[in-house]
MDTraj code that builds the backbone (N, CA, C; nanometers):
import mdtraj as md
import numpy as np

residues = "MET ARG THR TYR LEU LEU SER LEU GLY ALA GLY LEU LEU VAL GLY VAL ILE TYR SER LEU LEU ASN VAL ARG SER PRO ALA PRO PRO ALA VAL ALA LEU LEU GLY LEU LEU GLY MET LEU LEU GLY GLU GLN ILE ILE PRO VAL GLY ARG GLN LEU LEU ALA GLY THR ALA LEU GLN LEU ALA TRP ARG GLN SER GLN CYS THR ALA HIS MET PHE GLY ALA LEU PRO GLY ARG GLN ALA GLN ALA GLY ASP ASP ARG ALA ALA ASN ALA THR GLU THR ARG SER".split()
xyz = np.array([
    [-1.8540, 0.9153, -1.8873],
    [-1.8442, 1.0287, -1.9014],
    [-1.8293, 1.1296, -1.7746],
    [-1.8965, 1.0819, -1.6663],
    [-1.8891, 1.1594, -1.5558],
    [-1.7372, 1.1723, -1.5199],
    [-1.6746, 1.0589, -1.5083],
    [-1.5184, 1.0581, -1.4725],
    [-1.4522, 1.1589, -1.5499],
    [-1.4565, 1.1730, -1.6920],
    [-1.3756, 1.2678, -1.7490],
    [-1.4259, 1.4208, -1.7132],
    [-1.5599, 1.4385, -1.7046],
    [-1.5739, 1.5653, -1.6443],
    [-1.5419, 1.5944, -1.5190],
    [-1.5422, 1.5142, -1.4449],
    [-1.4613, 1.5157, -1.2898],
    [-1.3301, 1.5587, -1.2960],
    [-1.2519, 1.4726, -1.3987],
    [-1.1118, 1.4933, -1.4150],
    [-1.0781, 1.6386, -1.4957],
    [-1.1630, 1.6930, -1.5699],
    [-1.1526, 1.8107, -1.6291],
    [-1.1756, 1.9192, -1.5296],
    [-1.2683, 1.8865, -1.4359],
    [-1.3111, 1.9804, -1.3222],
    [-1.1802, 1.9968, -1.2309],
    [-1.1288, 1.8852, -1.1750],
    [-1.0215, 1.8819, -1.0874],
    [-0.9028, 1.9380, -1.1808],
    [-0.8672, 1.9280, -1.2679],
    [-0.7602, 1.9759, -1.3456],
    [-0.7666, 2.1288, -1.3683],
    [-0.9095, 2.1772, -1.3859],
    [-0.9391, 2.3307, -1.3976],
    [-0.8922, 2.3946, -1.2623],
    [-0.9459, 2.3048, -1.1642],
    [-0.9137, 2.3728, -1.0041],
    [-0.7535, 2.3811, -1.0039],
    [-0.6860, 2.2742, -1.0222],
    [-0.5518, 2.2886, -0.9974],
    [-0.4831, 2.3870, -1.1000],
    [-0.5414, 2.4053, -1.2226],
    [-0.4956, 2.5238, -1.2961],
    [-0.5132, 2.6647, -1.2114],
    [-0.6308, 2.6688, -1.1557],
    [-0.6501, 2.8043, -1.1028],
    [-0.5467, 2.8025, -0.9738],
    [-0.5325, 2.7025, -0.8852],
    [-0.4327, 2.7052, -0.7684],
    [-0.2888, 2.7448, -0.8252],
    [-0.2435, 2.6730, -0.9357],
    [-0.1346, 2.7026, -0.9925],
    [-0.0817, 2.8248, -1.0193],
    [-0.1980, 2.9123, -1.0745],
    [-0.1962, 3.0579, -1.1279],
    [-0.1826, 3.1250, -0.9894],
    [-0.2868, 3.1106, -0.8955],
    [-0.2733, 3.2037, -0.7817],
    [-0.1527, 3.1769, -0.7064],
    [-0.0588, 3.0397, -0.7329],
    [0.0816, 3.0476, -0.6553],
    [0.1828, 3.0941, -0.7477],
    [0.1387, 3.1341, -0.8792],
    [0.2396, 3.1791, -0.9722],
    [0.3476, 3.0712, -1.0212],
    [0.2916, 2.9531, -1.0445],
    [0.3424, 2.8324, -1.0789],
    [0.3420, 2.8270, -1.2249],
    [0.4264, 2.8219, -1.3072],
    [0.3832, 2.8031, -1.4587],
    [0.3418, 2.6439, -1.4796],
    [0.2851, 2.6446, -1.5898],
    [0.2558, 2.5099, -1.6160],
    [0.3423, 2.4707, -1.7609],
    [0.3926, 2.3568, -1.7701],
    [0.3878, 2.2549, -1.6821],
    [0.4914, 2.2723, -1.5710],
    [0.4413, 2.2288, -1.4588],
    [0.5292, 2.2601, -1.3233],
    [0.6700, 2.2032, -1.3257],
    [0.7581, 2.2550, -1.2435],
    [0.9009, 2.2120, -1.2370],
    [0.8845, 2.0722, -1.1950],
    [0.9556, 1.9667, -1.2338],
    [0.9405, 1.8541, -1.1753],
    [0.9294, 1.8125, -1.0236],
    [1.0132, 1.9221, -0.9518],
    [0.9804, 1.8814, -0.7971],
    [0.8412, 1.9258, -0.7519],
    [0.7757, 2.0383, -0.8234],
    [0.6579, 2.0793, -0.7903],
    [0.5759, 1.9701, -0.8254],
    [0.5583, 1.8948, -0.9440],
    [0.4759, 1.8179, -1.0089],
    [0.4963, 1.6852, -0.9128],
    [0.5872, 1.6516, -0.8753],
    [0.5985, 1.5171, -0.7897],
    [0.5450, 1.5297, -0.6727],
    [0.5547, 1.6365, -0.6030],
    [0.4900, 1.6804, -0.4867],
    [0.3520, 1.7001, -0.4924],
    [0.2975, 1.7453, -0.6025],
    [0.1532, 1.7428, -0.6335],
    [0.1003, 1.5993, -0.6519],
    [0.1585, 1.5269, -0.7219],
    [0.1335, 1.3722, -0.7460],
    [0.1364, 1.3004, -0.5904],
    [0.2283, 1.3132, -0.5228],
    [0.2073, 1.2739, -0.3783],
    [0.1143, 1.3165, -0.3001],
    [0.0866, 1.4646, -0.3182],
    [-0.0370, 1.5138, -0.2487],
    [-0.1483, 1.4346, -0.2958],
    [-0.1831, 1.4215, -0.4140],
    [-0.2784, 1.3415, -0.4518],
    [-0.3033, 1.2070, -0.4088],
    [-0.2156, 1.1197, -0.4104],
    [-0.2066, 0.9969, -0.3592],
    [-0.2429, 1.0108, -0.2083],
    [-0.1812, 1.0907, -0.1216],
    [-0.2111, 1.1077, 0.0252],
    [-0.3512, 1.1459, 0.0205],
    [-0.4018, 1.2300, -0.0562],
    [-0.5311, 1.2934, -0.0367],
    [-0.6419, 1.1841, -0.0622],
    [-0.6271, 1.0997, -0.1609],
    [-0.7094, 0.9731, -0.1975],
    [-0.7264, 0.8953, -0.0688],
    [-0.6354, 0.8984, 0.0335],
    [-0.6310, 0.7896, 0.1394],
    [-0.7171, 0.8606, 0.2606],
    [-0.7283, 0.9771, 0.2567],
    [-0.7807, 1.0436, 0.3683],
    [-0.9291, 1.0112, 0.3984],
    [-1.0307, 1.0006, 0.3052],
    [-1.1343, 0.9344, 0.3319],
    [-1.1416, 0.8149, 0.3712],
    [-1.0971, 0.6883, 0.3055],
    [-1.0990, 0.5582, 0.3756],
    [-1.0365, 0.5310, 0.5081],
    [-0.9324, 0.6022, 0.5341],
    [-0.8546, 0.5908, 0.6513],
    [-0.9416, 0.6790, 0.7589],
    [-0.9916, 0.7926, 0.7327],
    [-1.0586, 0.8796, 0.8147],
    [-1.1873, 0.8163, 0.8686],
    [-1.2736, 0.7158, 0.7686],
    [-1.3808, 0.6408, 0.8167],
    [-1.3206, 0.5283, 0.8977],
    [-1.2205, 0.4646, 0.8881],
    [-1.1750, 0.3699, 0.9719],
    [-1.1476, 0.4307, 1.1342],
    [-1.0880, 0.5435, 1.1330],
    [-1.0494, 0.6065, 1.2431],
    [-1.1847, 0.6753, 1.3255],
    [-1.2738, 0.7231, 1.2471],
    [-1.4144, 0.7476, 1.3208],
    [-1.4973, 0.6146, 1.3833],
    [-1.4519, 0.5041, 1.3254],
    [-1.5085, 0.3869, 1.3659],
    [-1.4322, 0.3283, 1.4859],
    [-1.3251, 0.4082, 1.5169],
    [-1.2535, 0.3583, 1.6334],
    [-1.1420, 0.2752, 1.6287],
    [-1.0883, 0.2626, 1.4978],
    [-0.9777, 0.1744, 1.4635],
    [-0.8366, 0.2570, 1.4914],
    [-0.7441, 0.1976, 1.5324],
    [-0.6212, 0.2628, 1.5472],
    [-0.5536, 0.2951, 1.4144],
    [-0.4724, 0.4111, 1.4180],
    [-0.4188, 0.4569, 1.2961],
    [-0.3580, 0.3553, 1.1898],
    [-0.2688, 0.2684, 1.2762],
    [-0.1812, 0.1701, 1.2021],
    [-0.2723, 0.0602, 1.1208],
    [-0.3633, 0.0184, 1.2153],
    [-0.4535, -0.0801, 1.1511],
    [-0.5553, -0.0175, 1.0437],
    [-0.5768, 0.0870, 1.0574],
    [-0.6738, 0.1698, 0.9589],
    [-0.6119, 0.1718, 0.8321],
    [-0.4829, 0.2135, 0.8315],
    [-0.4077, 0.2409, 0.7006],
    [-0.3811, 0.0874, 0.6528],
    [-0.3608, -0.0203, 0.7402],
    [-0.3579, -0.1590, 0.6562],
    [-0.4847, -0.1873, 0.6094],
    [-0.5957, -0.1679, 0.6822],
    [-0.7160, -0.2282, 0.6414],
    [-0.7707, -0.1406, 0.4903],
    [-0.7235, -0.0095, 0.4905],
    [-0.7414, 0.0563, 0.3737],
    [-0.6571, 0.0170, 0.2618],
    [-0.5606, -0.0449, 0.2764],
    [-0.4687, -0.1113, 0.1891],
    [-0.4001, 0.0100, 0.1292],
    [-0.3595, 0.1243, 0.1960],
    [-0.3004, 0.2453, 0.1526],
    [-0.1474, 0.2304, 0.1092],
    [-0.0923, 0.1286, 0.1693],
    [0.0597, 0.1110, 0.1302],
    [0.0631, 0.0626, -0.0336],
    [-0.0267, -0.0508, -0.0433],
    [-0.0225, -0.0917, -0.1821],
    [-0.0727, -0.0079, -0.2757],
    [-0.1610, 0.0785, -0.2523],
    [-0.1996, 0.1885, -0.3336],
    [-0.1125, 0.2863, -0.3681],
    [-0.0473, 0.3498, -0.2625],
    [0.0551, 0.4496, -0.2941],
    [0.1656, 0.3972, -0.3460],
    [0.2259, 0.2829, -0.3008],
    [0.3695, 0.2396, -0.3554],
    [0.3429, 0.1405, -0.4666],
    [0.2612, 0.0793, -0.4800],
    [0.2371, -0.0187, -0.5706],
    [0.3222, -0.1402, -0.5332],
    [0.3402, -0.2356, -0.6247],
    [0.4011, -0.3684, -0.5931],
    [0.5571, -0.3289, -0.6250],
    [0.6214, -0.3955, -0.5104],
    [0.7613, -0.3511, -0.5343],
    [0.8337, -0.4497, -0.6172],
    [0.9387, -0.3883, -0.6917],
    [0.9964, -0.4772, -0.8110],
    [1.0349, -0.6100, -0.7659],
    [1.0905, -0.6414, -0.6670],
    [1.1312, -0.7725, -0.6273],
    [0.9995, -0.8670, -0.6076],
    [0.9081, -0.8151, -0.5451],
    [0.7862, -0.8894, -0.5348],
    [0.7104, -0.9205, -0.6620],
    [0.7213, -0.8295, -0.7577],
    [0.6377, -0.8072, -0.8693],
    [0.7051, -0.9323, -0.9717],
    [0.8474, -0.9330, -0.9665],
    [0.9369, -1.0209, -1.0522],
    [0.9036, -1.1590, -0.9827],
    [0.9019, -1.1787, -0.8717],
    [0.8813, -1.3136, -0.8033],
    [0.7302, -1.3632, -0.8295],
    [0.6498, -1.2812, -0.8372],
    [0.5024, -1.3197, -0.8706],
    [0.4901, -1.3711, -1.0021],
    [0.5591, -1.2910, -1.1185],
    [0.5870, -1.3256, -1.2493],
    [0.6446, -1.4762, -1.2551],
    [0.7607, -1.5101, -1.1822],
    [0.8210, -1.6041, -1.2062],
    [0.7335, -1.7373, -1.1396],
    [0.6496, -1.7047, -1.0653],
    [0.5575, -1.8310, -0.9927],
    [0.4596, -1.8454, -1.1114],
    [0.4012, -1.7518, -1.1681],
    [0.3002, -1.7660, -1.2694],
    [0.3505, -1.8486, -1.3959],
    [0.4783, -1.8009, -1.4260],
    [0.5504, -1.8709, -1.5422],
    [0.5710, -2.0380, -1.5074],
    [0.6095, -2.0526, -1.3883],
    [0.6503, -2.1900, -1.3312],
    [0.4972, -2.2838, -1.3476],
    [0.3970, -2.1976, -1.2939],
    [0.2717, -2.2726, -1.2923],
    [0.2340, -2.3053, -1.4365],
    [0.2295, -2.2197, -1.5178],
    [0.1942, -2.2230, -1.6610],
    [0.2742, -2.3420, -1.7232],
    [0.4146, -2.3666, -1.6920],
    [0.4710, -2.4624, -1.7513],
    [0.4494, -2.5984, -1.6866],
    [0.3978, -2.6072, -1.5744],
    [0.3564, -2.7226, -1.5169],
    [0.1987, -2.7805, -1.5500],
    [0.1381, -2.6539, -1.5853],
    [0.0126, -2.6917, -1.6590],
    [0.0210, -2.7593, -1.7871],
    [0.1274, -2.7230, -1.8763],
    [0.1350, -2.7820, -2.0218],
    [0.1799, -2.9063, -2.0206],
    [0.2733, -2.9312, -1.9231],
    [0.3388, -3.0708, -1.9102],
    [0.2336, -3.1842, -1.9120],
])
top = md.Topology()
chain = top.add_chain()
for i, resn in enumerate(residues, 1):
    res = top.add_residue(resn, chain, resSeq=i)
    for name in ("N", "CA", "C"):
        top.add_atom(name, md.element.get_by_symbol(name[0]), res)
traj = md.Trajectory(xyz[None], top)
């Protein structure tokens, strides 16, 4: 329940900011996509910041926090390859 209330609160905050910027909702696609990118980047600030405060270099902090995988997900070629490997393993198990 807490997650739903926090999500509602974040949505209200964004709605107020949109109103202050005179952006109508739903936002134009470019504005919405930039907002989503900002959300993804914002999620990474705390984990990377903790690593940086611990004295880790930025590139290493980025890798240790697994930011690339979180922001960009599995790339299509890698995802398809992993699926093919699982299918091959399942076939071998049945034999």
